[in-house]
C-alpha positions in Angstrom: 119.3 -89.4 54.5 122.9 -88.8 55.6 123.2 -88.6 59.3 125.0 -85.7 60.9 128.0 -86.4 63.3 125.9 -85.9 66.4 123.4 -88.5 65.2 126.1 -91.0 64.3 127.6 -90.5 67.8 124.2 -91.0 69.4 123.7 -94.3 67.5 127.1 -95.5 68.8 126.2 -94.6 72.4 122.9 -96.4 72.2 124.7 -99.6 71.1 127.3 -99.2 73.8 124.6 -98.7 76.4 122.8 -101.9 75.4 126.1 -103.9 75.6 126.9 -102.4 79.0 123.4 -103.3 80.3 124.0 -106.9 79.1 127.3 -107.0 81.0 125.5 -105.8 84.2 122.9 -108.6 83.8 125.6 -111.2 83.2 127.5 -110.2 86.3 124.5 -110.5 88.6 122.7 -113.5 87.1 122.9 -117.1 88.3 124.7 -119.8 86.3 128.2 -120.9 85.3 130.7 -118.2 86.1 133.0 -119.0 83.2 130.2 -118.8 80.6 128.9 -115.5 82.1 132.3 -113.9 82.2 133.2 -115.1 78.7 130.0 -113.6 77.4 130.8 -110.3 79.2 134.3 -110.2 77.7 132.7 -110.5 74.2 130.4 -107.6 74.9 133.1 -105.6 76.6 135.4 -106.0 73.7 132.7 -104.5 71.4 132.1 -101.7 73.9 135.7 -100.6 73.7 135.6 -100.8 69.9 132.6 -98.6 69.9 134.4 -96.0 72.0 137.3 -96.1 69.5 134.9 -95.5 66.7 133.3 -92.6 68.6 136.7 -91.1 68.9 137.1 -91.3 65.1 133.7 -89.6 64.6 135.0 -86.7 66.8 138.3 -86.7 65.0 136.9 -86.6 61.5 134.5 -83.8 62.3 137.1 -81.9 64.3 140.4 -81.8 62.5 138.5 -83.0 59.3 140.9 -85.9 58.8 141.0 -89.5 60.2 144.6 -90.9 60.4 145.1 -93.2 57.4 146.1 -96.2 59.6 142.9 -95.8 61.6 140.5 -95.6 58.7 138.5 -98.8 58.2 140.0 -100.3 61.4 137.9 -102.6 63.6 140.7 -103.2 66.1 140.3 -100.7 69.0 144.0 -101.1 70.0 145.2 -100.0 66.6 142.8 -97.0 66.5 143.9 -95.8 70.0 147.6 -96.3 69.1 147.1 -94.3 65.9 145.4 -91.4 67.7 147.9 -91.4 70.5 150.9 -91.5 68.1 149.6 -88.4 66.3 148.7 -86.6 69.5 145.0 -86.5 68.8 143.0 -86.5 72.0 139.3 -86.9 71.2 138.4 -89.3 74.1 135.1 -88.6 75.9 135.6 -86.8 79.2 133.6 -88.2 82.1 131.5 -85.4 83.4 128.4 -84.4 85.3 125.8 -81.6 84.5 124.9 -79.4 87.4 123.3 -76.0 88.0 125.8 -73.2 87.7 126.9 -71.6 91.0 126.3 -67.9 91.6 130.1 -67.2 91.0 130.0 -69.1 87.7 126.9 -67.1 86.6 128.7 -63.8 87.5 131.8 -64.9 85.4 129.7 -66.2 82.5 126.5 -64.1 82.1 123.7 -66.3 80.7 125.2 -69.5 82.0 122.5 -71.8 83.6 124.3 -75.1 83.9 127.9 -76.3 84.1 129.5 -79.4 82.7 132.0 -80.5 85.3 134.7 -83.1 84.6 135.1 -86.1 86.9 138.9 -86.8 86.7 138.8 -90.1 88.7 136.7 -91.7 86.0 138.9 -90.7 83.1 140.7 -93.4 81.1 143.7 -92.8 78.8 144.3 -94.4 75.4 146.8 -96.8 77.2 144.3 -97.8 79.9 141.6 -98.6 77.3 144.1 -100.6 75.3 145.0 -102.7 78.4 141.4 -103.4 79.1 140.9 -104.3 75.5 143.9 -106.7 75.7 142.4 -108.4 78.7 139.4 -109.4 76.7 141.7 -111.3 74.3 142.2 -114.0 76.9 138.5 -115.0 76.5 138.4 -115.2 72.7 139.6 -118.8 72.2 138.9 -122.1 73.8 141.1 -123.0 76.8 144.2 -125.0 75.8 144.4 -127.9 78.2 148.1 -128.0 77.9 148.3 -124.4 79.2 145.4 -124.2 81.7 144.2 -127.2 83.8 140.5 -126.3 83.4 138.0 -123.5 82.9 137.6 -123.1 86.7 141.3 -122.3 87.2 141.3 -119.9 84.2 138.3 -118.1 85.5 139.7 -117.8 89.0 142.9 -116.2 87.5 141.2 -113.8 85.1 137.5 -113.1 85.9 138.1 -110.4 88.6 140.2 -108.3 86.2 137.6 -108.5 83.5 134.8 -107.4 85.8 137.0 -104.5 87.1 137.8 -103.4 83.6 134.1 -103.4 82.6 133.1 -101.4 85.7 135.8 -98.7 84.9 134.7 -98.5 81.2 131.0 -98.2 82.3 131.9 -95.3 84.6 134.1 -93.7 82.0 131.4 -93.5 79.3 128.2 -93.4 81.4 128.0 -89.6 81.5 130.5 -87.6 79.4 131.4 -84.5 77.4 132.6 -84.8 73.8 133.6 -82.2 71.2 132.5 -83.0 67.7 133.4 -80.5 65.0 134.0 -77.7 67.5 130.5 -78.2 69.1 130.1 -79.6 72.6 127.8 -82.5 73.4 126.8 -84.0 76.7 125.9 -87.7 76.7 124.1 -89.8 79.3 123.7 -93.5 78.6 121.0 -93.8 81.3 119.0 -90.6 81.9 117.9 -90.2 85.5 114.3 -89.3 84.5 113.4 -91.8 81.8 116.4 -94.1 81.5 117.0 -93.3 77.9 120.3 -92.7 76.2 120.7 -89.0 75.2 123.2 -86.8 73.4 122.5 -83.2 74.0 124.1 -80.3 72.0 125.4 -77.6 74.2 125.2 -73.9 73.5 127.8 -71.5 74.9 126.9 -68.0 76.2 129.3 -65.1 75.4 132.5 -65.3 77.4 131.9 -69.0 78.3 134.8 -70.9 79.9 134.8 -74.7 80.5 134.9 -76.1 84.0 138.1 -78.2 84.4 
């Protein structure tokens, strides 16, 4: 059975959540710091690629066409560069879901909850590309003619990697996304049962989004 866009997106989010959970475990567990951070970089790289693919799902089902140079890509940097170059903004928007205020209910009859953006958690195409590039450093064995040892390399690069992963986690943890003109609210870790959920949103007449 062919999956609808919302189901494809939900599948991507479940994979991303598992990878981010692995990163959290790697950061707090005992053991060699270089090996833990190297493993986190591998997972983080795939998380950012998953976000890029999620943008393509939203693009294909919104403007009905994925840019030719992004189709079939696995490299997140190239996907983001392609979308940015063509002015296509389908990035998830970090958000929270809350009860609508009395004022919002008066302005939007029938409104019960509001999806409110969280600007400090937003990441641009360029910021995601930079974080993706930072994972490149961990892909290959350390060249002894460039770095004296793994300890020195880790001391120079580990903090940046962990900071990047924390920003990406906050960016995608709770967000709004538009797919094919329909709004969806996604939580990677639901407060009640801990599950990853992608919920379709309905709009009452006269609905206006919260900034």
